[in-house]
N, C-alpha and C positions, 0 to 999 in steps of 0.2 A: 462642597464639592464643585458647584457651579463656578465659584470664584477661582478655584484651582484650574478648572478647564479653560477659563478665560485667560489665565496666565500662560497655560500651555500653548494656547493658540497664539498669544502675543510673541512667543519664542519661535514661532514658525516651525513647530514640530507637531506630529500627529498624536503623540502620547508621552507619558512620563513614567519613569521607573522609580518606585519608592521602596528602598530596602528596610529591613528591621534594624540593621546595625548602625552604630555611631561612627565617627571618623577614626576611632581607634579599633574598630571591629570587635568590641567587647560583646560577649554573649549576653550578659545581663547589663542593660543600659539604664541610665537615669531617665526618669519619666520625661524630663525636658528634651531628651534626644529621641523619644519614641514617636517618630513621625508617622510610622505605619499605624500605630494605635490611634493617633490623632485623626487620621483620615478614615480608618476602617473599623475602629473599635476592637480590633483583634489584639489580644494581649499576650499571645504566645511568644516564645523567645526566638523563633526563627520563621522566616518567610519574606515575601516581597509582593508588591502589587504593581500592576501595569494599568495606568489610567488612560483610556482612549476616549475619543469624542462621544461614542455611543455605548460604550461598554467598559466595565471595570472588572479586572481579574485580580484574584488573590491566590498566590501560589504558596502552598505549605506542604510539609512532609506528612507522612502517615500518622505521626504522633498528634497532629493538630487538626486533622480534617474535620472531625465532629465539632471541636471547639470553634473553628473558623466558621462553620456553617451556622452555629448558634449565635456567634457574636457579630458576624459581618455579612452573613448570607443574603440578606435582603437587597443590598446594594452591589454585591460582588458575586461574580461567578467563581466558585471555589474549585481550584485545581490541585490535585494531589501529585506531588513530585516524589520520586523520579518516575512514577508510572507514566505521567505525561509531563513534558517539558514545554516551555513557551513555543518552541519550534513546531510542536504538534498542535498548538492552539491558535497561535498568531499567524494565520495564513492570509496573505494579501495578494490580490491580482496586480495591484499597482504598488510601486515602491513607496514606503512610508519612512518617517524618521522618528525615533524615540529619543527623548532627552533624558539625561541623567546627571547627577551630581558627581563629579570625578573624585571628590574626597571620600565618597561613600561606596565606591566600587573598586574592586581589584580587576586586573585584566583577566585573571583566571575565572572570576565570577561571570563577567560579561561573555567570555568565550564559551563557557559551558551553557549558559542559559539563553544567550541572545545572538548566537551566530546563526541567523535565520535569513533565508532567501527573501528578497524584497524588503528587508529591514536595515536601515542605516541607523547608526548611533551617534548622537551629538552631545558632547559635554557642555553643560551649562554651569558656569562658575559662580553661581549663587543658588541656594536651595529654594525651590519654589514653595515648598510647604512652610519653611521658616518665614517667608515673606507674608504668609497668611496667619501664622500662629503667633498672635500678638501677646496673649496672656499665658506664657509658658510657666510651668512650675519652676521655682527657684532652686538652684543646686547649692547646698551649703558647702563652703570650703573647709576641707579637713586636711590636716598635715600628714605628710609621709613620716614613717618611722623605720628604724633599723631592726633587723633580726640579729641577735648575737650568734657567734659561731656555735654555741651550745645548742641553739635551735636549728640553725641552717646546716651545720655539719661540714661546711666548706666555705672558706672565705672567698671574697670577690677576686682576689689576686689569682688564685688557682683556676677559677672559672674563666677569667679573661685569658690566662695562659693557654687553656684548652681551645678557646675560640680562635686565638692567634694561629694555632696549628692548622685549623680548618682554612683560614685565610691563605696561609702559605701554601698548603696542599692544593688549593684551588686557584692559586696565582691571582688572588684578589687584593686590592689595596684597602678596601673598606667593607665592613659589614654594616648595613643599615638595619638596626633592630627597631622594627615598627610596632611590634606587638607588646602591649603594656605588661603582660604577665612575664614576658621574657626579660624586659628591662628590670622588673622587680626581682626576678631570680638572679640575674647577673650581679646586681648591686646589693643583694640581700636587704632590700627595702620592701615595705608594704604600705598600702594606703587604703582609701575608702572611695575610690572613683567608680567602682562597679557596685551594683546593688547587693550582690551576694558573694563577691570575691574581693579579697584585699589587694587588688592590683593597683598600679600607679599609672595614670595617664601621662606618659612621658615617652620620648623617643631618644634613641641613642645611636651615635656613630662610633664604631670601633675600627681603628686602622691597624695595619699589619704589625706596627711597632708596639701596639697596646695602648695608644692614646684614646681617651674616651671623651666624647662631647655629648653632654646630656641636655635635652631640651624639655623644660617643664615650667609650670607656674611657680615663680620664685617664692610665693607665699606658702606653697605646699612644702617647700624645701627648707623653710626658715629654721625649724628645730634641729635639722641634721646637716645644715649647710657647712658648718666648720669641718665636720668629719668627711662629708661627701666631696668637698672641694679638694681634698687630698687624693681622691681617686679619679676625679673627672673634672673637666672644664664645664662650668655651669652656664647655661644660656636660657634666656626667656623663651617660652614656647613660641612666641611670635617671630623669633629670629631664625626659625628653622628654614623657611623659604630662602632667606638671604644666604645662609650658610651653605645650603644644598646647591644653590645656583652658582656659587663661587668655586665649587669643586670642578676640576677639569682634567681631562686626559688620564683618568683613573679607571680601574676596573672595580665596579661596585656590586656587591652581593645584595640583592633585594629578595625579600620573602614574598613569594607568589600568593600567599594567603592573607597577608596583613598590610602589604604596601599598596596604598591606593594608587589609582591611575594618575592622580594629581601629582604625587611625589615621584612616581616613576617617570613621568614626562619631564619634570624638572631635572632629575639626575641623568636621564638618558640624553638630554640635549647636548652636553659637552663630554659625556663619558660612555664607556662601554658597560653595560649592565648584564649581570647573570641573574636570572630569575629562578630560584628554587627555594625549597623550604629552609628556613632559618635553622642552622645547626644547633642553636640553643634548645630547640624543642627536643632533640634527641638526647642531649646532655641532661636536661631538666627531667625528662621522663624516667630515667634510671635513678632511682632514689638511693642515697647513700645510707650507711648503717645508722647514723643519727636520725635521719628522716624516718626510716622504718621503725626504729625504736620509739620515737616520739609519736608516730602514727598509731602504733599499737596502743599507746597510752591514751590517745584521743578516742580510739574505738572502745576501749574499756569504759571510759566515762560516758560515752554516747550510748553504749549498750545498757548501762545501768538505767539511764533515763528512758530509753525506748522500752525496756522490759517492764519497768514500773508502770509505764503508760499502758502497755498491753494488759497487764494484770488488772489495773484500775478499770480499763474499758470493759473487759469481759465480765467483770464483777458488777458493773454499775449500769450498763446500757439498758437493762430492763427496769431498773429501780428509779431512774431519773431521766429527764429529757436531755439527751446529748445530741448536739448537732455537729455537722462537719466542721464548722468554724470553732465551736467550743472544744471539740476534740483536738484540733490542731493547736489551739491555744493551751490546752492542758499539756500536750506533749512539749510545747515550747517551755512551759513552766517547769517541767521536770529537767529539761536541759539547763535552764537558767540557774538551777540550784548549785551548779558547779561554777566556780569563779573563773575557770579557764575558758568557758564558753563565750564566744563573741557574738555571733548572730547566725541565722540559717545560711547554708551553703547554696540554696536555691529556694524558689518559692514552693512551700510545702504543698504536696498533692494529698488532699484529704477528701476522698470520694466514697460515697455509700451507694449501694444499689446501682441504678443505671448510670450515676455519675462516675462510678469506678471504672466504667468502660471508656471514659474520655481519658486518653493516655496521659496528657499533661493538663489535667483538670485543675482549676483554681476556684475554690469555693468563694462565692460572693453573697451579698445580701439577697440577690435575686434568685440564686440557685441553691442556697443553703438548705440541706435536707436534715430531717431528724433521723438518727440511726434507728432502724427497725429490725425486729426479729425476722428470721428467715432470709436475711440478705447478707451480702459481703461488704466489708469495709476495707478499702485499700488506702494505706498511708505510705507515701514515698517522701522521705525527708532527710535532712542532713544538717550538720553543724560545722561552722568554722571555729577551730580552736587555735590558740597561738602555736600549737605544735601538731597540727594536722587538720585534714578535711575529711568529713564522713558523708556517706550517702547510703541509705538503706531503705528497702521496701518490704513491708509485711502486708499480707492479705489475711484478714481476720474474719473468722466465721461469727456471725451474729445468730447462732443456732440454725444455720442453713442446713437443710436436710436433703437437698437435691443430689441424686446419684450422679447426674451428668456433671454438675459443678465439681463434685469430689473427684470424678474420673479425670476431668480436665486439669484440676489443681495438681493431682498426682503426676500427670504427664509433664506439666510445667516443672514440678519438683525433680522428676527424673532427668529432664534436660539440664536443670541447675546442677544436679549432682554430676552429670556427665561432663560438664564444663570443669567443675572443681577437680575431678579425677583425671583430667587430661594431662598427658605427659608432654613436655616441651623439649624440642631439640632445636638446633640452629636454623632449621628450615621451617619450623612451625609458624604459621601465620594465623591471624585472627579469623579469616574466612573458613579455615579448616575446622576450628573449634565451634564456630557459629553453626555449622552443619550438625554437629553433635547435639547442640542444644535444641534444635528444632525437630529432630527425627521422630521423637515420640509423639509429638502433636501431629506431625505429617502422616503418621500411621492411621490417623482417623480424619485426615484431610483438613486439619486446622493449622494455623500459623499465626505469627504476629508481625505487625508492620514497622518494627524498629530493630535496631541492632541489639545484639545480646549483651554487649558490654563496651564501655568507653574507658579511656585513660582518666586517671584522677590526679590532681595536683597535690602539692604539699603546702598547706595553708595558702592555697591559691585557687585557681579555677577548678570547680568540681568536674567539669568536662575538659579533658586535656588530651591533645594530640601528641604525636601523630598516630599512635597505636590504638587499636580498637579490636573488639570481637564483633565482626559484622560481615555481611555477605561480600562486601567489596574490599575488605581490608587484606592487603597482600604484603604488609610490612612485617618482617620476622619479629617474633616476640623474644624478649630477653630477660634475664634475671634482673630483679630490682624494679620491674614495672608494677605499678598498682593499677588494677582494672576493676570494673564492676562486672558482676555476673547476674544478669537480670532478664531471663526469659519470661514470657507472659502469654496471656490470651485475653481477648476482649470481645464480648458479645454485645453489640450496640443495643442500648436501652434495657439491658438486663444486668450484666455484671462484668467486672474486670478482675483479672488475676495477674499478679507479678510477685516474684520472689527475688530479692536482690541482696546480695552480700558484696562487700569489697574483698578482693583477693590480691595477693602479690606473688610474684614468681621468685621462688627461692630454691636453688639447686635443681632447676629444671622441672619444678612442679609447683602447682598452686597451693598457697596456704591461706587460710581464712583470716581476715582481719575483723569482720563484723561479728559481734557477740550478742545475740538475741534469739529467743526461741522462734522456731518456725511452727506455724499453725498445724497442730496434729489433728484437730477436729475435722479437717478437710481432706484427710488422706485416706485413700482406699488402699490398704496395705496389700491387698490381693494382687495388685499390678506392680508392686515394688519387688525387685529381686532381692536375694539375701545380701548381696554386696551393697545395694542401695539402702537397705534397712540398717546395715552395719554403719554406713557413712552417716546416716541421720542420727542414729543412737550415739555414735562417737561425738558428733557435733554437739548434741544436747548435753552430753557428759562434760564437754569442755565448757559450755555455757554455764552449767551448774557450778563447776569448779571455780570459774573466774568471777562469777557474780554473787555467789552465796553470801559472802560477808557484807554485801551492800543491801541485802534484802531484809526487811523488817520481819518481826515475828508474825505480824498480821498478814504479811504477803507470802510467808514461807510455804504454806500448804499449796496454794495455787501455783507458785513458782516451781516447786518440786514436781507437781503434776505435769506442768508444761514441759519439763525436762525428762520425765520418765521414759525409759526405753519402750519402743513398740516391739512386742514379741509375736 
């Protein structure tokens, strides 16, 4: 840290901003790009730090507050956003200057967090952390691959035609596609550049005539080069700066969420730029019939694995020593039994007792607990399959007898059901549904510090915008969207509860994708309405019907009991 502060001082700035993201703004980044973890030891997927001469700040959202305090709290002041923003904390009598890496920041990020009185921002065109981090983990080079039309459901030609329409309507000459997941979707390619998502670290220019210029590592393109070269002009990643600087007197559409200040400044120098969300996000979010069909298939496979795991856990936690790590490994082993499974869609959250209250907990050798009777076990996990992405959370009773816990769990369930039963019209937004999810907890003055649901990609990012079910989501929901439904409650140092299914909008109503039993041992049926009981019983009837043929004779009794209707 002292070496970093010396470098900061040499740049004639008062402090330095270190974000979590890499230069492609991936949610899950390779460890060699995790500069925030290198400096702070914080391993969560979102956040940023501000390093000052006499103080260090770490800003995280409500999902990570407890985790940040445990991992980085000794050297950093932990601030929970958006309750408090840098403008509320960084107050200076005299003007100061904060340095930042322009390749790791968007203008939108800086405007939101650092438009502060008496604070100037200075771009530094080399990364100060990288200059100190001499022994970085090595990143293995893995090649991109194509998705067939049978898997994608729409060829690139049709996707590009739709994007050309956006360009013409907005009187733009170029669309600069800076988000890897959008490049992957447009070209129907996938890769291994993100830890849990099959995205491709590449950037793309599309002009209004449909010309494509792709910038990527040529070694990653080698196996698909012949086919890809018929769709796009291929360039080395290093040639992007040169190409961008040669464009002049054009109107260029930049994505405000994934185009860095570095590339914005290059393109803005000789052109007019329009900064708004990449239209690819809206096209990609609405899943086609093939994507929905294949997603259902992936959820069936995933449901088999998760259900077998739940049955195994409840039968064995008293008989043998099961830890958080061994439990998550067991779940992974059930998923791996299917050849279609590729890898997890995010880092599995496997938390028992007090660890279950850490919203994005990651079990480690230091924190690993043995699962004990009278506690709760929360497992939030998902898988990447060649034909879909899954994400599911179940809270499991380890013979917990607490009436308070049961009452809270049931209210979380009531919120979950309220979301599932929501009717959708052309004006329905995520914030409206979010309110329905929280109202039963709020009746007893409880709440949870995260959104109720996020968009989900198709063999892509498990968190996908722009749609969500959250307090601030005002984008209208549409048929074809896949979203999560995951209300919860967390009592620090005691327990955590979350119930998560993936759902999609079909004919203006939500339909369930996730197929796995919901913990009945934590339900207080006295506070469930008859309609809510009906929903739960119908859901378990569906689970039983879909999964029965995959359940062994040894598992059947426990499985049927898990799916029995509550009367």
